[in-house]
GUMARFI-554424 format. One record per residue (C-alpha): x, y, z. Coordinates in steps of 0.02 Angstrom, whole numbers, plus 50000, padded with zeros to 5 digits. Layout:
GUMARFI-554424
R     px     py     pz
R      X      Y      Z
...
This chain:
GUMARFI-554424
R     px     py     pz
R  48770  44795  49276
R  48761  44974  49334
R  48601  45007  49235
R  48516  44848  49314
R  48571  44911  49486
R  48505  45080  49443
R  48666  45166  49482
R  48699  45237  49311
R  48699  45426  49265
R  48526  45413  49204
R  48451  45345  49358
R  48556  45467  49463
R  48495  45617  49382
R  48312  45552  49394
R  48338  45532  49574
R  48402  45713  49593
R  48252  45768  49504
R  48132  45675  49625
R  48230  45746  49775
R  48230  45925  49730
R  48046  45980  49720
R  48099  46155  49666
R  48132  46086  49496
R  47957  46044  49475
R  47887  46035  49302
R  48038  46104  49224
R  48131  45940  49250
R  47984  45830  49194
R  48036  45829  49010
R  48211  45784  49056
R  48156  45644  49169
R  48049  45572  49030
R  48191  45588  48905
R  48305  45488  49027
R  48169  45359  49053
R  48150  45340  48860
R  48338  45318  48845
R  48335  45181  48974
R  48201  45088  48882
R  48300  45098  48718
R  48457  45039  48814
R  48360  44891  48883
R  48292  44845  48715
R  48466  44860  48637
R  48537  44749  48774
R  48408  44614  48741
R  48443  44616  48556
R  48631  44623  48562
R  48685  44559  48732
R  48789  44717  48768
R  48768  44899  48819
R  48733  45023  48680
R  48899  45100  48618
R  48855  45275  48679
R  48827  45197  48858
R  48975  45077  48854
R  49096  45208  48784
R  49039  45356  48891
R  49173  45443  48996
R  49163  45586  49115
R  49216  45748  49031
R  49229  45676  48862
R  49085  45772  48786
R  49155  45910  48673
R  49104  46092  48728
R  49006  46191  48607
R  49035  46358  48677
R  49183  46468  48626
R  49205  46564  48786
R  49294  46505  48940
R  49193  46476  49097
R  49350  46465  49202
R  49354  46583  49347
R  49543  46556  49388
R  49582  46739  49334
R  49462  46806  49469
R  49576  46740  49608
R  49690  46896  49623
């Protein structure tokens, strides 16, 4: 339902890209990748009648971090 109403994270990022002209061509590849993912999602829904597992099971902050260093700035507050 969120994807159909264009309120999902893919559409939101694409909207940000459209509203920030300073991103220019740098964001064009990302926007195309998001658009391609939405097409694959629509095809999956038509075939299976449900969201793709990576869409349905997605949660904020659930991605594993690949960096080993901390990005916290809490130690700067002295």
